[in-house]
N, C-alpha and C positions, 0 to 999 in steps of 0.2 A: 466521643469523636468514632464513626463508625468505620471498622475496617472489611478492606476487600482483598481477594487474593485474585491477582491478575495472571491468567495463564497465557503463557507467550510462545510461539516455536521458538524463536532465540532473541537473544538480548545482550547488550546492544544494538543494535543493525542499521548501518548507514542508508539501507533503503527503505526504512520506516521511521521516517521524520515523524509522520503523521501521528504516529503511536506514541512515540515519545512525547508529543507536543500533548496528546492528549491525558498521559500518564500526570505531568507535570500542572495542566490544567485543574486536573481532578484533585491534586493536593493544594494546589492554592485555592481551592472549591471547599477545602476543608475536609477533604476525606484521606484516612490513613491508606495506604497501598503497603501489599508484601508482592513485589515479583516472582512469578514462577517460570521459569525458563526451561524449555527443553532440549536446548543445546547452548553451547557454550559459545561466546561470541568468534566470528573467524575474519572480521574487517580489524583492520591494522589500525583504521582511525575510530573517531567518534565524535558526534555532533557536540556543540557546547550546550544543548539543551540537556544531554542523559548526564553533566554532571549535575546540573541545576536538581533533579531527581533526587528524592531524599529514602525513597524506599530499598529496602533491602533486597537481595537477588538471593533466591534459592534455585539450583541448578540441579535439574533432575537426571537421573543416568539417561543418558542417549539413546543408549544400547544396555539391554539388562544386563549381558553378559560380562559388560567391562565392571561391575559394581554387584555381583551375585549376593553378594552376603548383606549387602543393603537392601537389595528387592526382597529377599527371604524375610529378613527381620520385619520388613513391611507387610510384606502378605501375613507374616504369623499377627501383626498386631491388628489390623484391618481386618482379620477374620472374625476378632472378636466384636467388633461394630456392628449394631443391630441392621445396618441396611448391606452388607457386605455379601448377602446371599442373594439378593435383588438383584444386584448390582453382578454378582458373577454370572446367573442367567441371563442378563439382559447383554454380559459380552460374549457368551457363547452364542445367543442368536445371533449377536451380529457377526458373529467369526464365520459362521456355516453361509453368511453372505459375502464376508470377508477374509475366506483363508490366509490371511496373511500374517508375516511374523511382526509388519507395522500395527497391526489391530491389537496383538498380542503386547507388544509395547508400551501400548496406549493405556491396557489395563493395568500391567506394570508401576508403570508411572504414576498412574493417580493412586495407584497401594502408597508407594512412598510418599506421594503428597496428604495423603491421609494420617499416615504416622508420622512426620515431620510437619504437622499442620503448621501454620506462622500463628501465633497464639494472638487471641483476642479476634480474629479472622470470623466475618461470619455473614461471608458472602464470594461468591465464586464468579469472577468474570473472564471470559475467553476470548482473544483478538482470532479470529479466524474460527469459520464453522466446520474445518474440516479435523485435523489432528487435535489442535487444541482444543476445539470443542468436543471430542472424544474423552479426553484426559479430564475435563471438567465434569461434563457428563457422569463418567462413573464415578469420579470424587463427588458428584453433590450424592449418588444414591449410596456409595458408602457411609458418606457422613450426614446424610439429610440436611445440609445446609444447601439452600437454594443457589440457580447461578443463572447468568445472561452471557449473552455472547455478542459480539462486533464482527458482523459478516462484510467480505470486504470483493474481491473478484473472483481468483484461482480457485477458491474454496466454496464458492460459490458453484461456479460452471464446471468444475471437475467433479464435483461427487455426486453420488446416484440418488436417485429421488428417494429413496426408502430412508438413506442416513438422514439426509436434510430433513425430513418429515419427520424422524423420530426426534431429531434434536431440535426443531422448533415447538413438537410437543411438549419435550420433557423441560425446556428453559421455561425461564419466567417473561424474557423477553429477549426480542434480538433487533439490533439497529443494522442499517446498512448505508452505504454511502452512495451510494447511485441509484436512479430510478428504473434502469432494468434490471439491477439484482432484487431490488425490491418487489418487483413484481414476479420475477420467479420465487422469491418465498415468500409474499404473498399466497401464491398459487398453489402451493407446498401445505398452507395450513388452515387448509377443511372450513375458511370460514370463521377458524377461532381468533381469530386476530394475532397482536402479541408483536409483531413486526412494523419497526417504524423507519421511516426515512431520515436521515441524520448527514450532512455533508460538515467531513471535515474542519474543512475552512484553516485558516492560517492564523497565525498569532502574528496579527500586523503590527505588533512592533517592534520585532524580528525582521519584519518586512517592511520598513520606513517608504513611502515615496521615494523614486527615485528624481532629482532634482537637475542631475547632470546632461550632457549633451551625450548623443549617440553620432556615430559616424557621420552620417547624410550621406555616404556613400551609393552611386547609384549603378555599379558595378562595371563603369568606364574606365576607371584608373585602376591601373596595376599598383599603384604606390597605395590605394584608399578601397581596399577590398574590401565587400558585405561580408560580415562576418554571422555563420548560422552556425547556433549551437544546441544540441540535443544533451539532456540527462536523462539515464535510464541505464538500468543492467542490459548489458548485451545478451539477452535472451530473446527467442522465437516472437513471442506475443508484441513486442516493441517493433517489429518490424525493421531493424535498421538495413537488412539488405534492399528493400523496397525504397528506405532514403537514400542512400549509397547509389542506385542504380538513380535517381531520380535526378542525384545530384550530377552524373555523368552524361544525363540527356540535358544538362543546361546545354544553352549557345555558348561555343568557343571564344567569344569574344567578350563573355562576364567575365569581370573578375571575383571572385570570393574564396573565400576559407571556411572549414567545417570544422568545428571541435566538439568531442563527444567526449562526455565526464559519467564515468560508472566502470564497475567491475563487468563480471559474468561469464559464462561459461563459452560464449559464443565469440568471446574478443577475438581470438585469433583467427577463426575464420573470419571476420571481418574485414581485420587488418590484409590478410589476403585477396578477399574481394577487393579493395583497394587498388592493389597491383593491377588485380585483372581488368578491372574500370578505366588505370590511366590516373584515377586523380589523387594518387598517394602524397603527392607533394603538395596537396592543398587540405588535407585531412590531418589533423591531429585528435589521439588518442590520449586524455589525459588522465585515465583512470580514475578511481574513486577519492572524491573529496569531501571536505567537510562543510557545515552551513553556510559557514563564511567565506569560504573563498567560492562556493557555487553563486553566492548572493552576486559575488565581484563579476562572475563570469555573465550574471544575466545583466547586469549593468552594463558591462563593456560590448556587449553585442548586439546584432543588428535584427535579428530572425530565432524565434524559437523551431524548432521541427519536430515531430513524434510520428511516428507513421504504424500508430497500434494495429494491428488484427487479432481477428481470432485463430486462433489454432487448431489442427485437426482436432485434438481432444477436448476442445471448445475454450480453452483455458484463452484468457481475456485480461485487458485491464478493467479496472472499474469507473473511476475519474481520479487519472494520473494527476497526484499533488504538485508535479513539477511543473504542468500547463497553469496551475493557480498560481503558483508560485512567480513564476516567468509574468504573467499577466499582471501580477503583482506591480511589478517592475517598469510598466508600461512597454513590455516588448511581446511584440506581437507575433500571434504563434499559428504555426499547419499542421492541423492534425487530420483524423479520420472520423466517420459520422460510428465510431464502433463506443458500443455500452454506453459508460456518463459525458462521453467528452463534448455532445451537442446541447448539454444543458448548462454549460460552461460557454463555448463558442456556437455563435450563433454566424455562418458563412456570409462574409461581406459585410458583416457589422461590426466583428470586433475580433474576428479573424478570418482563418480559410480554414473551410473543411472537406476534404475529397473523400472519396470510396478507397476502402481499402485495397492490398494487391494492385494499386496502379501506379507505376513509377512515371507515368506520362503526367495525368491529374498532378501528382505531387509535385512534378517537374515544373507544369506550369503555372501554377499558385505561389512557388519560389519563384520563380522568372520575373511575374509582375511585382511581386515584393522589393527584390533586388533593384528594380529599374524605377521604383517609383517610393523614393523616401517619406513623401509625404504621407503617402496612402500609409505604411509603415506605422508614422506618429498617428496617424486617425484611428488605425482599428487599436493601435497598442493603447492607446489612451482609453479606450469607449470598454477595451480587456480591464484594465485596471479598474476601473469604474464602480464593472460589475464584481469585482471583485470586496471591492471594499465597502458595496454596499451588502453585499448577500453570501459572502464567506468569510465572514470574520469567526475564526474559532473559538470567539465565547458564546455564540448562540448553539453551537452544538454541547457543551460543555454543560449550558444552562438544561439542555434536552437531558444529557444522560443524568444530572444532578436530580432531577426531575423524576426519573425512570428507577432510578436506584432509592428513594426516598419512598416512591409511592409501592416501589417490590418490598421494601424492609415493613412499610405499615401492612401490608396484606402477607405477611409473613406469619 
């Protein structure tokens, strides 16, 4: 059985179920994994899938000064490895372009990884092409062990071209989960190839078809308000300020309620915004929930909404996994034409897509769905059909398995 050291920014994380699902899928496909986490967990809860993953977890020092003896011992041990000199020269070159403590941390973490190498591992795979891939790239140079990468969203769009191009050239292969990210990375490879498109998909056994009944409300009854759900961290790229403004613009006679699931730095700001918009009595913030509770909310809601946007620094979603999850339950979605969203949703066919930063357009889409329960059911059913036909995670696991096996043969 081949063993892979998987470098993650943090583990476990409630917001990264797609990674946990992939790890479990790889284990079921016959791979032995060792998880290398750059940060300790901060979430108070964990998903059931995390308890099914057998891989041991090693936590690197998040800040080098917190474990100085461990870092110094690792540097001394790694210095004796044949690739240390080349790795250090590459690090110095990178440091000139990125003179930050973050860059220094990544080299120190790579040294610790190499000094405490998981026994039997003969491949490194990084999730996210920014900081985890930096650790993987330096560790690969030091150890001589090949590496690969899964790139997603923020890591693609907020990393400079020189950093991405260097990692794409050094890694054996890279996969990404949305077409816009694929096009950006492909354009930086100078025709060398090695970038592959692979949608995460869902473990459809966990997201079995929902055969219950939704409310059927049309917004006319205060006793049966239409429930609008959103799941996502309260961060700028999720566009929750736009979504709340859209809700505030709904006609006064419509009866609805909005439920938000997720933590995030801007949660307090959003709560204050509901007060200033006069909709706080219709909005519930439930905080972070595990996957089973989220699934229950998908099934008890009428509409799913996510107002994705591109932030000033270029950060954006790829293809938000929550849209795929909601669609798998026949829950109609409203979102924006950002990144990979149109790769799942087709406007008017299996959901509604509106421009980002446009509360009025988002509100109009919500109003149409609130007033028309039959339309909600029709579009939700079409979205579920799309997910069950094209977003089964077994497809992505097969793609990854082939890439790993071909990589080992070529190594």
